[in-house]
C-alpha positions, 0 to 999 in steps of 0.5 A: 239838174244841179243840186242846190247844195252843189256850191256850199257857199250858196245853200238854199234858204229854208222856208220853214225856218224863215216863217218860224222866225218872221211870221210872229204874233202882231208882226208886220209879215203875214205870209212868206212864199219862197220860190226856186225861180221866177221872172220878178218877185215884184210882179208876183207880189203885184199879182197877189195884191190885185187878188186881195192879198193882205199887207205883209206878204213876202215873196223871196226867189232863189233866182230871179230871171227878169227882175226890174230896177229903177229906170227900166233896168234889169236885175238878175242873179245866178241861183242862190247868189243874192237876195231877191225879195218883194213885200206888200205894204198897204200904208193907207189910210194911215199915210197920205199918198203924197208921202209914199215917195219915202218908202224906197228911201225907207227901204234903203235905210233899212238895207244900209243898216242891215249890211253895215251891222251884219256885213261889217262893211262901209255901206252907203246910199246913192240917191235915191236908193242904190246901195253902194259898197266900196263905191260900187252898186251892191243892191237896188230897190224898186217901189211900185204903187198899185191901183188900190193904194198898195205898194210893192217894195222890191229889194235885190242884193248881191251876196256871193256873186263873183266878178264875172257874174256881176250884171254891170262893171260898176257893181260888186257883191258882199263877198267881193267886198270882204263882208263878215256875213254872206249867209243869206238867211241871217241877212234876210231875217235882219233886213225884214225886221229892220224894214218892219221896224222903220215902216211901223215907225213911219206909219205911226206918224202918218208918214212924217219923215221928220217925226219918224226920224227917217229923213235924218237917218237917210241924210246920215246914210246917203253918200250923194249928199255933199257930193258934186253930181250930174243928174240925167233927167227923165225927159232929157237934159242934164243938171250939174251941181252939188247935192246939198240935201233931201227935202221933205218929199225925199227929192234931191236938192241940187245947188248950182254955182249961182246958189240956186237950188233945184229939187229933183224928183227922179233922175240918173245920178253920177257922182263926180270926183 
């Protein structure tokens, strides 16, 4: 079996140091589990939620073998080459269920701000929550509501993957993009702190995207807005126009040539150049 130190650019995470840094009094994060290998961190957190786990559980995997992205896509990474992290949130009763759709966008804002600040690269969001670096996908986010009102929020970030290790031809990693930081420890700490700060700001105002500043922050960080797009809709068919805004529910507003506007709640987006 290969040592976790066999590649010096991919050292293992230190669970004790992470707990000491993140599990602080009055903080959002209440427990942190670091596993060497799992099929899906989202599935692990969902199972813990069914068993009554408290809000603030964090599960991080050194390797994820069957991670899930939006629209049923798979998200995998070699050992210690990326971040695979899922957290358990319990927004109710403070936030109405109708506003839960903002959670993956909130995570996208937190991730973008983290990568820009530590990585010093131009990072932007492709609606709703794919992280683009150099116009290539570098991370994905998946939020899954649970029957008891909890939400599992998963984030997968490519950190040191080499070109031949990328899961798809339009992907990239922080290392390939020349990021200033490819150390997963500070990236994970910064991401979880940024996520906690945005979540608390959003929850304190009952999930209002305007009062919390979330909608404006998302607009600033979203590369899709102002761009001609084609949307493949979940039930078939396509929609072409200009992505003009996100509405109060986080839906993408697509303006057509005749100036009619369609609100899109989900779909696969292609940026047209």
